[in-house]
C-alpha positions as CSV (number, residue, x, y, z in Angstrom):
1,M,9.9,15.3,22.5
2,L,9.8,11.5,22.4
3,P,7.1,9.4,20.7
4,P,3.9,8.7,22.8
5,D,4.2,6.3,25.7
6,G,3.9,2.7,24.7
7,L,5.9,2.9,21.5
8,E,9.2,2.0,23.0
9,R,9.3,-1.6,24.0
10,D,11.8,-4.2,25.1
11,V,13.5,-5.8,22.1
12,N,11.8,-9.1,23.0
13,T,8.3,-7.6,22.6
14,Q,6.4,-9.1,19.7
15,P,4.6,-6.9,17.1
16,E,1.1,-8.1,18.4
17,D,2.1,-6.8,21.9
18,L,2.8,-3.3,20.5
19,P,0.0,-0.6,20.7
20,E,-2.2,-0.3,17.6
21,T,-1.3,2.5,15.2
22,N,-3.5,5.4,16.0
23,P,-4.6,7.8,13.2
24,A,-5.4,10.5,15.8
25,T,-1.8,10.8,16.9
26,E,0.5,13.5,15.6
27,W,3.2,10.9,15.2
28,A,3.4,9.0,12.0
29,I,4.0,5.3,12.7
30,Y,4.9,2.5,10.5
31,N,6.0,-1.1,11.1
32,L,8.5,-3.1,9.2
33,D,9.1,-6.9,9.3
34,A,12.6,-8.5,9.4
35,D,12.9,-8.1,5.7
36,L,12.1,-4.4,5.9
37,R,8.6,-4.9,4.3
38,I,6.0,-2.4,5.4
39,I,3.4,-4.3,7.4
40,S,1.4,-1.4,8.6
41,A,1.3,2.4,8.6
42,N,-1.1,4.7,10.4
43,A,-3.1,7.5,8.8
44,A,-0.6,10.1,9.7
45,A,2.3,8.2,7.9
46,R,0.2,7.7,4.8
47,A,-0.8,11.4,4.8
48,Y,2.8,12.5,5.1
49,W,3.8,10.1,2.3
50,G,0.9,11.0,0.1
51,R,0.4,7.3,-0.5
52,D,-2.4,4.8,0.0
53,L,-1.6,1.8,2.2
54,A,-2.1,-0.5,-0.8
55,E,0.7,1.3,-2.6
56,V,3.3,0.5,0.1
57,L,2.0,-2.5,2.0
58,S,4.2,-5.6,1.8
59,R,6.8,-3.7,-0.2
60,R,10.3,-3.4,1.1
61,L,11.1,0.1,2.3
62,P,13.6,0.8,-0.5
63,E,11.1,-0.5,-3.1
64,A,8.3,1.7,-1.8
65,F,10.6,4.7,-1.3
66,P,13.7,4.4,-3.5
67,E,14.9,7.8,-2.4
68,V,16.0,6.2,1.0
69,L,18.8,4.1,-0.5
70,G,22.2,5.3,0.4
71,T,20.9,7.7,3.1
72,S,21.9,7.9,6.7
73,V,18.2,7.5,7.6
74,F,18.1,4.1,5.8
75,E,21.4,3.1,7.4
76,E,19.9,3.9,10.8
77,H,17.0,1.5,10.1
78,L,19.5,-1.2,9.1
79,R,21.7,-0.5,12.2
80,A,18.7,-0.7,14.6
81,M,17.6,-4.0,13.0
82,K,21.1,-5.5,13.4
83,S,22.0,-4.0,16.8
84,F,18.6,-4.0,18.5
85,E,19.4,-0.4,19.7
86,V,16.8,2.3,19.7
87,F,17.6,5.3,17.5
88,R,16.3,8.8,18.1
89,D,17.3,12.0,16.4
90,Q,16.3,14.9,14.3
91,V,17.2,14.1,10.7
92,M,16.4,15.2,7.1
93,S,13.8,12.9,5.6
94,P,14.7,11.7,2.1
95,V,11.0,11.0,1.5
96,L,9.5,14.2,2.8
97,R,12.5,16.4,2.1
98,R,12.1,18.2,5.4
99,P,13.5,17.8,8.9
100,I,11.8,15.2,11.1
101,E,12.1,13.7,14.6
102,L,12.7,10.1,14.0
103,A,12.5,7.2,16.5
104,I,13.3,3.6,15.5
105,F,12.3,0.8,17.9
106,P,13.6,-2.7,17.1
107,H,11.9,-5.8,18.2
108,L,12.3,-9.5,17.4
109,R,10.3,-9.4,14.2
110,G,11.3,-6.1,12.8
111,L,11.0,-2.3,13.5
112,R,8.5,0.1,14.7
113,V,9.2,3.6,13.4
114,A,7.7,6.9,14.5
115,F,8.3,10.3,12.9
116,R,7.0,13.8,12.7
117,P,8.1,16.9,10.9
118,T,9.9,19.5,13.0
119,D,9.5,22.5,10.8
């Protein structure tokens, strides 16, 4: 199953044009800027991470979650940023240490990422 309607946008879409993060959704959603800094995360993402927004906000993804370095999941973030290609797959989360559905949507100013556990 794909993330909710409205998450996938043309790569020319600006972050302010994307839908607001919605704490009621079952999808965890976070946004990264072009430097891979976390600029927002919905309540579901924070709950899965077990972290407050203040702990991760404005930190680069590998600074907030060092366990992502060297993983295929992190490489897909980098590839999506560089290629502007959407990525969707089931992967093992290095942060949650469990399988997740992952969708990465690039845009001109960064990435919008949606995930949810599959187990």
